[in-house]
VMD Tcl script that draws the C-alpha trace (Angstrom):
set ca {
  {151.05 79.39 -60.56}
  {149.37 80.09 -57.25}
  {145.75 80.34 -56.20}
  {144.04 83.41 -57.66}
  {142.86 84.41 -54.19}
  {146.53 84.88 -53.21}
  {147.35 87.26 -56.03}
  {149.09 89.54 -56.54}
  {152.07 87.99 -54.77}
  {154.23 90.50 -52.95}
  {157.94 90.34 -53.86}
  {161.11 92.07 -52.79}
  {164.31 91.66 -54.75}
  {167.55 92.28 -52.86}
  {170.07 92.89 -55.66}
  {167.72 93.64 -58.58}
  {170.35 95.17 -60.90}
  {172.67 92.16 -60.95}
  {172.39 89.10 -63.18}
  {170.06 87.14 -60.86}
  {167.92 90.18 -60.04}
  {167.47 91.20 -63.66}
  {166.61 87.66 -64.62}
  {164.10 87.54 -61.75}
  {162.33 90.60 -63.13}
  {162.29 88.99 -66.57}
  {160.63 85.90 -65.04}
  {158.09 88.10 -63.30}
  {157.40 89.80 -66.62}
  {156.87 86.41 -68.32}
  {154.61 85.12 -65.57}
  {152.18 88.04 -65.73}
  {154.05 91.13 -64.55}
  {152.25 93.63 -62.41}
  {148.96 91.88 -62.94}
  {150.27 88.86 -61.03}
  {153.02 90.24 -58.82}
  {153.40 93.32 -56.60}
  {156.99 94.48 -56.33}
  {157.42 95.86 -52.84}
  {161.10 96.82 -52.85}
  {164.11 96.73 -55.21}
  {167.69 97.24 -54.15}
  {170.84 97.75 -56.20}
  {174.27 99.31 -55.91}
  {175.83 101.82 -58.28}
  {173.75 101.32 -61.45}
  {171.20 103.98 -60.52}
  {169.76 104.35 -64.04}
  {168.84 100.65 -64.22}
  {167.53 100.58 -60.63}
  {165.30 103.62 -61.29}
  {164.06 102.11 -64.57}
  {163.19 98.84 -62.84}
  {161.39 100.62 -60.02}
  {159.29 102.67 -62.45}
  {158.50 99.73 -64.75}
  {157.34 97.49 -61.93}
  {155.84 100.15 -59.66}
  {158.00 99.39 -56.64}
  {157.09 100.99 -53.30}
  {160.72 101.44 -52.37}
  {164.04 101.63 -54.28}
  {167.32 101.36 -52.41}
  {170.93 101.90 -53.42}
  {173.46 100.17 -51.18}
  {175.86 103.05 -51.86}
  {175.19 106.02 -49.56}
  {176.83 108.53 -51.92}
  {174.40 107.50 -54.69}
  {171.28 108.40 -52.72}
  {170.74 111.86 -54.23}
  {171.15 110.43 -57.74}
  {168.49 107.79 -56.99}
  {166.18 110.30 -55.39}
  {166.48 112.64 -58.37}
  {165.95 109.76 -60.87}
  {162.66 108.83 -59.17}
  {161.41 112.35 -58.39}
  {157.72 112.72 -59.02}
  {157.02 108.99 -59.24}
  {155.85 108.50 -55.63}
  {158.42 105.76 -55.17}
  {160.24 106.00 -51.86}
  {164.03 105.96 -51.87}
  {166.72 104.97 -49.33}
  {170.40 104.12 -49.23}
  {173.07 102.23 -47.35}
  {172.77 99.47 -44.78}
  {169.72 101.04 -43.19}
  {168.03 101.19 -46.58}
  {168.72 97.51 -47.23}
  {167.33 96.68 -43.79}
  {164.20 98.71 -44.53}
  {163.68 96.85 -47.82}
  {164.08 93.47 -46.11}
  {161.66 94.47 -43.35}
  {158.77 95.40 -45.66}
  {155.73 93.23 -46.07}
  {156.74 90.96 -48.92}
  {155.96 87.26 -48.56}
  {158.75 86.31 -50.99}
  {162.23 87.73 -51.01}
  {164.89 87.11 -53.67}
  {168.25 87.23 -51.82}
  {170.57 88.11 -54.72}
  {173.02 90.61 -53.22}
  {176.49 89.19 -53.89}
  {178.89 88.77 -51.01}
  {178.72 89.36 -47.29}
  {176.70 92.61 -47.65}
  {173.73 90.41 -48.55}
  {173.82 88.47 -45.29}
  {172.29 91.01 -42.88}
  {169.23 91.97 -44.97}
  {168.56 88.32 -45.82}
  {168.63 87.43 -42.12}
  {166.19 90.29 -41.45}
  {163.77 88.95 -44.04}
  {164.09 85.40 -42.67}
  {163.40 86.58 -39.12}
  {160.02 88.01 -40.12}
  {159.02 84.74 -41.82}
  {159.39 85.59 -45.50}
  {159.94 82.81 -48.04}
  {163.58 83.22 -49.05}
  {164.66 82.44 -52.62}
  {168.39 82.08 -51.91}
  {170.96 83.15 -54.44}
  {173.35 84.66 -51.85}
  {175.91 82.03 -50.92}
  {177.25 83.73 -47.78}
  {174.08 83.06 -45.77}
  {174.91 79.33 -45.70}
  {178.65 79.28 -46.31}
  {179.49 81.80 -43.57}
  {176.46 81.43 -41.26}
  {174.97 78.02 -42.03}
  {173.82 76.93 -38.57}
  {172.71 80.41 -37.57}
  {170.86 81.10 -40.81}
  {169.05 77.75 -40.91}
  {167.98 78.27 -37.30}
  {166.72 81.77 -38.15}
  {164.64 80.52 -41.09}
  {163.08 77.78 -38.97}
  {162.24 80.23 -36.16}
  {160.73 82.72 -38.62}
  {158.56 80.06 -40.15}
  {159.31 80.85 -43.81}
  {160.54 78.54 -46.53}
  {164.06 78.39 -47.96}
  {164.13 77.70 -51.64}
  {167.49 77.52 -53.51}
  {168.09 79.48 -56.69}
  {171.54 78.28 -57.74}
  {170.94 75.94 -60.65}
  {172.68 73.07 -58.90}
  {170.82 73.40 -55.64}
  {167.53 74.01 -57.41}
  {168.14 70.75 -59.26}
  {168.72 68.85 -56.02}
  {165.65 70.50 -54.51}
  {163.57 69.35 -57.44}
  {165.00 65.83 -57.38}
  {164.19 65.49 -53.68}
  {160.62 66.66 -53.88}
  {158.27 63.90 -52.80}
  {161.03 61.39 -52.01}
  {162.11 59.95 -48.70}
  {165.09 61.92 -47.39}
  {166.27 58.99 -45.32}
  {166.91 57.08 -48.58}
  {169.34 59.70 -49.92}
  {172.81 58.23 -50.16}
  {174.60 61.16 -51.78}
  {174.14 64.21 -53.92}
  {176.30 65.06 -56.92}
  {176.78 68.69 -57.84}
  {177.81 69.19 -61.46}
  {180.46 71.72 -62.45}
  {181.18 72.92 -65.98}
  {184.84 73.16 -65.19}
  {184.88 76.81 -66.28}
  {187.14 78.29 -68.94}
  {190.28 76.60 -67.55}
  {189.01 73.04 -67.30}
  {191.83 71.67 -69.45}
  {194.51 74.23 -68.59}
  {197.69 73.44 -66.65}
  {198.48 75.34 -63.46}
  {201.43 76.91 -65.18}
  {199.15 78.37 -67.84}
  {196.57 79.53 -65.26}
  {199.23 81.38 -63.28}
  {199.25 84.32 -65.63}
  {195.57 84.78 -66.49}
  {193.80 88.08 -66.02}
  {190.30 88.76 -64.68}
  {189.04 89.46 -68.20}
  {190.15 85.97 -69.26}
  {188.79 84.33 -66.12}
  {185.36 85.87 -66.49}
  {184.70 84.30 -69.89}
  {182.45 81.36 -68.84}
  {181.81 78.84 -71.64}
  {178.14 78.17 -70.85}
  {176.54 80.63 -68.41}
  {176.07 84.38 -68.51}
  {176.96 85.59 -65.00}
  {178.42 88.49 -63.10}
  {182.19 88.99 -62.61}
  {182.32 87.49 -59.07}
  {180.51 84.29 -59.98}
  {182.37 83.97 -63.30}
  {185.79 84.18 -61.65}
  {184.58 81.85 -58.92}
  {183.59 79.34 -61.59}
  {187.02 79.62 -63.23}
  {188.78 78.91 -59.91}
  {186.04 76.45 -58.85}
  {185.70 78.34 -55.58}
  {182.08 78.81 -56.62}
  {181.64 75.03 -56.61}
  {183.39 74.77 -53.30}
  {180.99 77.26 -51.78}
  {178.11 75.29 -53.27}
  {179.34 72.16 -51.53}
  {179.05 73.91 -48.16}
  {175.64 75.33 -49.09}
  {174.36 71.88 -50.01}
  {175.35 70.46 -46.63}
  {173.12 72.97 -44.87}
  {170.32 73.17 -47.42}
  {169.69 69.44 -47.44}
  {170.96 68.52 -43.96}
  {173.73 66.21 -45.22}
  {176.97 64.83 -43.86}
  {180.08 66.25 -45.58}
  {180.84 62.87 -47.11}
  {177.45 62.83 -48.87}
  {178.33 65.87 -51.00}
  {180.24 65.21 -54.22}
  {181.25 67.13 -57.33}
  {181.54 65.88 -60.92}
  {182.69 67.93 -63.88}
  {180.09 68.03 -66.66}
  {181.26 70.41 -69.45}
  {177.87 70.72 -71.22}
  {176.01 72.03 -68.16}
  {172.87 70.13 -69.15}
  {172.60 67.89 -66.10}
  {172.36 70.44 -63.33}
  {172.86 67.97 -60.49}
  {171.84 64.49 -59.26}
  {170.65 62.60 -56.19}
  {171.79 59.06 -55.52}
  {169.50 56.83 -53.46}
  {170.06 53.79 -51.28}
  {168.64 51.41 -53.90}
  {171.28 52.41 -56.42}
  {169.03 54.67 -58.48}
  {169.79 58.25 -59.43}
  {167.45 61.11 -60.19}
  {168.82 64.07 -62.18}
  {167.41 67.41 -63.31}
  {168.26 68.50 -66.82}
  {167.69 71.74 -68.73}
  {169.34 74.41 -70.85}
  {171.89 76.50 -68.93}
  {169.50 79.40 -68.12}
  {169.13 80.77 -64.61}
  {165.53 81.79 -65.27}
  {164.39 78.21 -64.94}
  {165.61 77.91 -61.34}
  {164.30 81.39 -60.54}
  {160.89 80.54 -61.97}
  {160.70 77.33 -59.95}
  {161.55 79.21 -56.74}
  {158.95 81.87 -57.52}
  {156.10 79.47 -58.36}
  {156.97 76.53 -56.04}
  {155.37 74.04 -55.55}
  {153.87 74.62 -59.02}
  {155.58 75.49 -62.32}
  {155.09 78.55 -64.49}
  {155.07 78.79 -68.29}
  {158.52 80.07 -69.21}
  {160.00 81.08 -72.57}
  {163.41 79.47 -72.37}
  {165.29 77.21 -74.79}
  {164.03 73.62 -74.77}
  {166.50 70.75 -74.95}
  {166.78 68.90 -78.26}
  {168.07 65.53 -77.14}
  {168.77 64.37 -80.69}
  {171.18 67.27 -81.13}
  {172.91 66.85 -77.77}
  {174.83 63.84 -79.09}
  {176.77 63.29 -75.82}
  {177.00 64.20 -72.17}
  {180.49 63.99 -70.64}
  {181.46 63.55 -67.01}
  {184.92 63.59 -65.42}
  {186.36 63.66 -61.92}
  {187.48 67.11 -60.72}
  {191.22 67.72 -60.43}
  {191.78 69.09 -56.93}
  {195.50 69.56 -57.60}
  {194.73 72.14 -60.30}
  {191.61 73.40 -58.49}
  {192.37 73.35 -54.75}
  {189.20 75.27 -53.92}
  {187.31 71.96 -53.78}
  {189.76 70.51 -51.26}
  {189.52 73.70 -49.13}
  {185.73 73.50 -49.13}
  {185.93 69.87 -48.02}
  {188.30 70.92 -45.25}
  {185.87 73.64 -44.11}
  {183.05 71.12 -44.03}
  {185.05 68.64 -41.95}
  {186.38 71.23 -39.52}
  {183.02 72.99 -39.14}
  {182.62 75.95 -36.81}
  {183.59 79.23 -38.37}
  {185.77 77.77 -41.09}
  {183.14 78.52 -43.73}
  {183.15 82.15 -42.70}
  {186.93 82.21 -42.90}
  {186.96 80.60 -46.34}
  {184.32 82.92 -47.73}
  {185.78 86.16 -46.39}
  {189.30 85.28 -47.47}
  {188.06 84.27 -50.93}
  {186.18 87.57 -51.32}
  {189.25 89.58 -50.33}
  {191.49 87.52 -52.60}
  {189.02 87.89 -55.50}
  {189.09 91.69 -55.26}
  {192.87 91.67 -55.10}
  {193.07 89.44 -58.19}
  {190.62 91.68 -60.13}
  {192.68 94.74 -59.13}
  {195.84 93.03 -60.39}
  {197.48 92.86 -56.98}
  {197.81 89.06 -56.90}
  {197.78 86.24 -59.41}
  {195.00 83.77 -60.14}
  {196.61 80.93 -58.23}
  {197.40 83.14 -55.24}
  {193.72 83.21 -54.32}
  {193.69 79.60 -53.08}
  {197.00 79.99 -51.22}
  {195.63 82.99 -49.34}
  {192.38 81.23 -48.44}
  {194.18 78.15 -47.16}
  {196.53 80.16 -44.96}
  {193.64 82.16 -43.48}
  {191.65 79.01 -42.77}
  {194.63 77.46 -41.01}
  {195.19 80.57 -38.89}
  {191.54 80.48 -37.78}
  {191.31 76.72 -37.19}
  {190.74 77.01 -33.45}
  {187.45 75.22 -32.92}
  {185.25 78.33 -32.57}
  {181.58 78.06 -33.55}
  {178.93 80.62 -34.38}
  {176.24 81.11 -31.75}
  {174.94 84.37 -33.23}
  {175.15 86.31 -36.47}
  {177.51 88.70 -34.69}
  {179.99 85.83 -34.26}
  {179.89 85.35 -38.00}
  {180.51 89.04 -38.72}
  {183.45 89.04 -36.26}
  {185.00 85.99 -37.97}
  {184.44 87.59 -41.37}
  {186.24 90.74 -40.23}
  {189.13 88.70 -38.76}
  {189.54 86.65 -41.94}
  {189.64 89.76 -44.12}
  {192.32 91.23 -41.90}
  {194.44 88.10 -42.25}
  {193.85 88.03 -46.00}
  {194.79 91.72 -46.29}
  {198.14 91.02 -44.57}
  {198.86 88.12 -46.95}
  {197.87 90.15 -50.03}
  {200.15 93.00 -48.92}
  {203.02 90.54 -48.54}
  {202.49 89.14 -52.04}
  {202.32 92.66 -53.48}
  {205.65 93.58 -51.91}
  {207.25 90.38 -53.21}
  {206.05 90.99 -56.75}
}
mol new
graphics top color blue
foreach p $ca { graphics top sphere $p radius 0.5 }
foreach p [lrange $ca 0 end-1] q [lrange $ca 1 end] { graphics top cylinder $p $q radius 0.2 }
display resetview
């Protein structure tokens, strides 16, 4: 843990009611709870009962629901506790602006970008679980973190693994990084079979317990594509230095290959709390109650090349990396729009990649992001294009 003179450590969790946020609070509980950590602010969306319970349990100063129409429910749930309440975008900005030295950025999707940028600007250490900050706004966000003076610590299991493998080593000797992918529930399925799957089928991940967005992203491998783009910015790599390998057991979380031909890998049980704990206690390690690996029982670890014909998301991510500019923002926004349309039953599983590719091609005009406003404008444009394509597919169905 950290030096006793620095305790309690002040934390804000943006997205506390989701999978990452709930696991973060479990890690806080295991590492000493309110005796070791001061929860400054918690934010959630529509699960007011859980948000209020978390705020009471951990004594948060502020609780925020991102949904404006849920404000009265949250205020009522916390009446008499002394805990401040807020709602909407302004509430998220208030939470991000408060005096917490460590901020877990776990709001899924583009809504998490603005408050995370706010926290980075004031110099907070950012534990990053929100992909959009780097996928959509990589150059802008990295510049903001550097100017603010805080640290950026990845929380995704793959990026945490790379971060741990790189600690203490010479970055100039890094030849490549290899992100592992489980392959999701459709790893061995044909495209013909995948064409008719529903969101309920796609969300059934074989190894990890995750929210709907990440689970469907894993099934389509869009999640891995986004991680490729994140890795480029997190570790200052060339696009050709980022690779993906399918590893069904999810035990090797990722690897770094060095110029002398050696590889360093990080292994562990598939449990997000390990990566969260490392981010929270870095550069030290906490005592965590998670499953330990039994290597005698593992028997085997399998690896196979990803099939980009069946999972075109990886090819699209590579294209975004090579084109640069606002292509990451276009990919991300179009994927989010297509995801929601798939979950609503408006389009098929395979339609998502087709929509993303068309939007990226339409926006392949060499533009770059100078400010965060440029990113938001590109995001809005991509969603408009995606909406037109979704509407066309609906009419054709």
